[in-house]
N, C-alpha and C positions, 0 to 999 in steps of 0.2 A: 504494500500500500504506500501511498505518497508519504514522504517524510515531512510534510508541512508542520510547522509549529502550531500549537493550539491557539484558538482565538481568544482574544481579550476584548472587553468593551471599548468602544471608541467614544468620540465626542458627538453629542447630538447637536444638530442645527436647530434654529428656531422653528416653531410650529408653522407649517405652511397654511396659507389662508385659502378659503374657498369662497368664490363669488357669492354675494348675498342672495342672488336670485335662484341658487341651487338648493333644492329641498333637502333638509337634514333628516337623518333618522331620528326617532324620538329619544334615543339614548344619549345623543350628543349633549355634553354639559352635565350629565348625570353620572353617579358612580356605577350604575348598572342599568341594563335595559329592563323595561317592564316585562314580566313573564308573559309569554305567548299563550293565549287561551283559545286560539282558533283551530280550524281543522288542518290535518296533514294533507288531505286531498284538496287540491285547488281547482277553481273553476277555470274555464278557457280564457277568460280575460286576464286573470292573474298569471297564467302560464305564458300568454303572449307577451305580457309586460316583462316577465322573467327572461324570455328569449332576448329581449332588448338589453336588459341588464347584463345577462350572461355574455352576450356578444361584445359589449363594451369592455367588460372585465377581461375577456380573452384577448381583445385587441390591445388593451393597455398593457397586459403582461407581455404580449408579443413585442410591443414597442420598447418596453424596458429591457427585455432580453437582448435586443439588438445592440445594446450598449455594454453588455457583459464582456469584459476584456481585462487583462492584467493592467493594474494601475488605476482602474475606475473605482470610485467609492460606492458603497451600498446606498449612501445618501443620494448620490446622483441617479441611481436607478429609481429611488423613491420619487425624486423630482420629476422624472420622465413620466412615470405612471400617474402621478398626481395631476400633472398638467394635462395629460391625455384625457383622463376622466372628467376633469373640470371643463375642458374644451368641448366635451360631448354631453355636457349637461348632467353629469353623474357625480354623486358624492362618493369619495373613497371610504368604504364602509368601516375600515379598521381605524380611521382617524377619529379618536375620541371614544372608541368602544372600550368600556371599562378602563378608560384612561390611557389606552395605547396611543403613543404620540405621533405615529407616522401613517402613511397612506398605503403601504404594503408591508409584508413581512419578508425579510431577506435572511435566509438561514443557510449558512455556509458549513460544509464539511461535517463536523460532529454535531452541529445544531439540528435537532430534530424538527423544531417548528418555533414560530413566534419570534424569530430574530428581529431586532429593532434596527432599521437602517441608520447608519451613523458614519463617522469618518473612516471606518474600516476600509482598507484598500484591498481589492481583489488581487490574488496572486496567480501566477501561472500554475495550473494543476488543481485549482480549487473546483469544487462542485457547488452550485449556487441554486437553492430552492427559492423561487419567487412565489408568493401567495397574494393574489389580488382579488378584491371583491368590490363590485360597483353597486351603488344604490341609486335607482332612478325610477320615477313613476310609482314610488311607494313599495318597491320590491328590490331584493338583492340577487346578484349573480356572483358565484364564488368559484375560483379555480386556482390551481397552482401547478408548477412543473419544475423539474430540476434540470439545470443547464451546466454544460461543461465550459470551464474558463481556461482557454489555452490548451496546453498539452497535458491531458489527464491520464493517469495510470490506468492500466487495463482493469484492475480489480474494481476501481471506482466507476469506470465506464460501464462495466457489466452490471454493477449494482443499479445504476441509473436506468439502463436499458430494461432490466428485469423488473424494476419497480413500475415502470410505465406499462409493461406487459401485464403485471398483476392487476393494475387498474382496468386494463382492457378486458381481461378475463372476468373480473368481477362485474363489469357492466353487462357483459353477455349473460351472466347468471341471473340477472334481475328478471323476474316474471311475476305477474299477478298471481296470488295464491300461495307463493312461497313465503317462508319466514325470512326476515332480514339476516338471520344468521348464515344463510347460504352465501352471502357476500364475503364474510370473514372466512368461512370454510374454504372457499375457492382461493382467496388470497394466501391464507396460511399454508395450504397444501402445496401451492406453487413455490412460496418462499422457502419452505423446508427442503426442497430439492437442492438448494444451494447453501443451506446452513445459515440463512439469514434470520435475524430477529424480526419480529413483527410487533411494532409499538402497540400497547394495549390501552394506555391511559388517555390518549388523544384519538378522537374518533371522527367519523363522518357524522353529519347532523341534518335534521330537517331544516329547510330554508324556504322562505317565501317573503311575506312582509316583515318577518322576523329573521334576523341574521342567524340565530340558533333557536329553533322552535321548541326544543326539548326532546325530539326524536333522536335516538342514538343509533349510529351505524358502526358497530365494531368491525375491525379489520382482522380479527382472529376468530377462531372457531368458538363462539360464545353461545353455549346451550341456552342461556337465559334470554337471548335476543329473539323472542318469539313473535314480535309484531309482524302481522301478515301484510305483505306488499299488496297495494291496491292501485288500480289505474288512477292517475291524477296526483299521486303522491309526489312531492318534490323534496329531494335530499341530495347531499353530497356523498361521494365515495372518495377517500383520500388516503390510501395506504402509505404508511411510513415504514420502510424496511431498513434494517441496519446490518452492518458487517459483523456485529457482535451481539451484545445484550440489548434487550428492549428496555431495560431499566434506565432511569434518567436522573439527572440533577438539574436544578434550576438556578440561574444566576440571581444575584441580589436585585436585579431590576424587576423581578416578579413575572417576567415574560419568557426570557430566552431559555429554552429547554435543550440540554445537551445529553448525549449518551453517557451513561455512567462510566463506561470504559473508554470514552472519547474516540471510539471508532466511528467511521463515516456512516452517514444515513442519507436516504433519498426519499422523495415524496412526489406524488402526482395526484391531481384532483380534478374532478368535473362536477358540475351541478347537473342533475338529471330530473326528468319527469317520467314517471312510469306510464307506459302506453298499454293498450290491450294485449300486446304481444311481447313486450320487452321494455326497453328504456330509450328515450331520446336524450341526447346530450344537448344541454342548453348553453354551454360555455364553449362554443366554437367561434373562431374569429371570422 
């Protein structure tokens, strides 16, 4: 594996502003969102609005990813995604969510998720997970992907490739009438072929007018996850696979989650709507 030194927190830039005409999610300026009490199955109007939010989130992530290169800061990636979403009338969902200070999550190497963009400079050989969510017309669209920065070692490259494949396999397993635990069963059985860890404590989630509705989508074989999949349900699948343990530590910032053994980790995510025969991806650029 790459011999990169471990990450340390960088310096945060000032909070980026959002034009006043862009609608904010209800949780902005509050310590926590109002608990969601609506249905997990969405009507056609909500799903259509989520297609728009999902497309903007996917395009913003794609635009930020174009700037991934050695010497670029994660704060610069945040700036690109922030400006893209604002230019398209969307609010960056992470900005102000439970106090998160930035418009995307940038998680490098051993960071499982929720890395805060800052003055950290990308290095040749890093792998970089970007997590971007857009809020527009009252709904959210959430996606992430792991990218290669420069010349990445083979072990890390395969981890990224296989994590993407685990998401693809999980999406194909979605069918009305099945329990949500089929998703984690497919991911874990695939990851085990390669000896990868599957993160348990951070999961997929229901999403709609709420960023996190309360529906939980585990990525491991969780017998307790017996919710039955229904047409019109909207949720994310976002497997996090590791080269070692799935156990983790959290930085003092209360957000940045790193593997306990500090081995590398990768993640991919899409927002989906369940159809009569499977699932439609809402986060396509």
